[in-house]
C-alpha positions as a Markdown table, in Angstrom:
| # | Residue | x | y | z |
|---|---|---|---|---|
| 1 | Unk | -1.1 | 10.1 | 12.6 |
| 2 | Unk | -3.9 | 9.8 | 10.9 |
| 3 | Unk | -6.0 | 9.2 | 13.4 |
| 4 | Unk | -4.3 | 13.0 | 15.3 |
| 5 | Unk | -5.2 | 14.7 | 12.3 |
| 6 | Unk | -8.6 | 13.5 | 12.3 |
| 7 | Unk | -9.2 | 14.4 | 16.4 |
| 8 | Unk | -7.7 | 17.3 | 16.1 |
| 9 | Unk | -10.3 | 18.2 | 13.0 |
| 10 | Unk | -12.9 | 16.8 | 15.0 |
| 11 | Unk | -12.1 | 19.1 | 18.2 |
| 12 | Unk | -12.4 | 22.2 | 15.6 |
| 13 | Unk | -15.7 | 21.3 | 14.6 |
| 14 | Unk | -17.0 | 20.8 | 18.0 |
| 15 | Unk | -15.9 | 24.2 | 18.6 |
| 16 | Unk | -17.5 | 25.7 | 15.9 |
| 17 | Unk | -20.8 | 23.7 | 16.3 |
| 18 | Unk | -20.5 | 24.7 | 20.3 |
| 19 | Unk | -20.7 | 28.4 | 18.9 |
| 20 | Unk | -23.7 | 28.0 | 17.0 |
| 21 | Unk | -25.8 | 25.3 | 19.0 |
| 22 | Unk | -25.8 | 25.0 | 22.9 |
| 23 | Unk | -25.8 | 22.0 | 25.1 |
| 24 | Unk | -28.5 | 20.2 | 25.4 |
| 25 | Unk | -30.3 | 16.8 | 26.4 |
| 26 | Unk | -27.8 | 14.2 | 26.4 |
| 27 | Unk | -25.3 | 15.4 | 24.8 |
| 28 | Unk | -24.8 | 17.9 | 28.2 |
| 29 | Unk | -25.9 | 14.5 | 30.1 |
| 30 | Unk | -23.0 | 12.6 | 28.7 |
| 31 | Unk | -20.3 | 15.3 | 29.2 |
| 32 | Unk | -21.6 | 16.4 | 32.3 |
| 33 | Unk | -21.8 | 20.0 | 31.4 |
| 34 | Unk | -24.9 | 21.9 | 32.2 |
| 35 | Unk | -26.3 | 22.9 | 29.3 |
| 36 | Unk | -26.3 | 26.9 | 30.1 |
| 37 | Unk | -22.6 | 27.0 | 31.1 |
| 38 | Unk | -20.2 | 29.1 | 29.6 |
| 39 | Unk | -18.2 | 27.0 | 27.7 |
| 40 | Unk | -14.5 | 28.2 | 26.5 |
| 41 | Unk | -12.4 | 26.5 | 23.9 |
| 42 | Unk | -9.1 | 26.5 | 26.1 |
| 43 | Unk | -10.3 | 24.5 | 28.7 |
| 44 | Unk | -9.2 | 20.9 | 29.1 |
| 45 | Unk | -11.5 | 20.2 | 31.4 |
| 46 | Unk | -14.3 | 21.0 | 30.1 |
| 47 | Unk | -13.6 | 20.4 | 25.6 |
| 48 | Unk | -12.7 | 16.9 | 25.9 |
| 49 | Unk | -15.6 | 16.0 | 28.0 |
| 50 | Unk | -18.1 | 17.9 | 25.3 |
| 51 | Unk | -16.2 | 16.5 | 22.7 |
| 52 | Unk | -16.6 | 13.1 | 23.0 |
| 53 | Unk | -19.9 | 13.4 | 24.4 |
| 54 | Unk | -20.3 | 14.8 | 20.8 |
| 55 | Unk | -18.5 | 11.8 | 19.0 |
| 56 | Unk | -20.8 | 9.6 | 21.1 |
| 57 | Unk | -23.9 | 11.3 | 20.0 |
| 58 | Unk | -22.9 | 11.9 | 16.8 |
| 59 | Unk | -21.3 | 8.2 | 15.8 |
| 60 | Unk | -23.0 | 6.2 | 18.4 |
| 61 | Unk | -19.6 | 4.4 | 19.9 |
| 62 | Unk | -17.9 | 5.8 | 22.6 |
| 63 | Unk | -14.3 | 8.0 | 21.8 |
| 64 | Unk | -11.0 | 6.8 | 22.8 |
| 65 | Unk | -10.0 | 8.9 | 24.9 |
| 66 | Unk | -6.9 | 8.6 | 24.4 |
| 67 | Unk | -7.9 | 9.7 | 20.9 |
| 68 | Unk | -9.4 | 13.1 | 21.8 |
| 69 | Unk | -6.3 | 13.9 | 24.6 |
| 70 | Unk | -3.9 | 13.9 | 21.4 |
| 71 | Unk | -6.7 | 16.3 | 19.6 |
| 72 | Unk | -6.6 | 18.4 | 22.5 |
| 73 | Unk | -3.0 | 18.5 | 22.0 |
| 74 | Unk | -2.7 | 19.2 | 18.5 |
| 75 | Unk | -5.6 | 21.7 | 18.8 |
| 76 | Unk | -3.8 | 23.5 | 21.7 |
| 77 | Unk | -0.5 | 23.6 | 19.8 |
| 78 | Unk | -1.6 | 25.0 | 16.7 |
């Protein structure tokens, strides 16, 4: 449960970060989302790769996609 809460917080912090800074450089390259694209917080196909890329850039290790997806589910359920 603690892991899911951490992932939910990571998703939420990612959403706040995206509002203030556009994806650039490695984040855009890793996520596959162009830096100048419009990002919708409720689009799973965009947000999950973006959060995984942010996690790698900030922590230096690949995120476990199952954890990112579980965090996404918690975020959507509110």
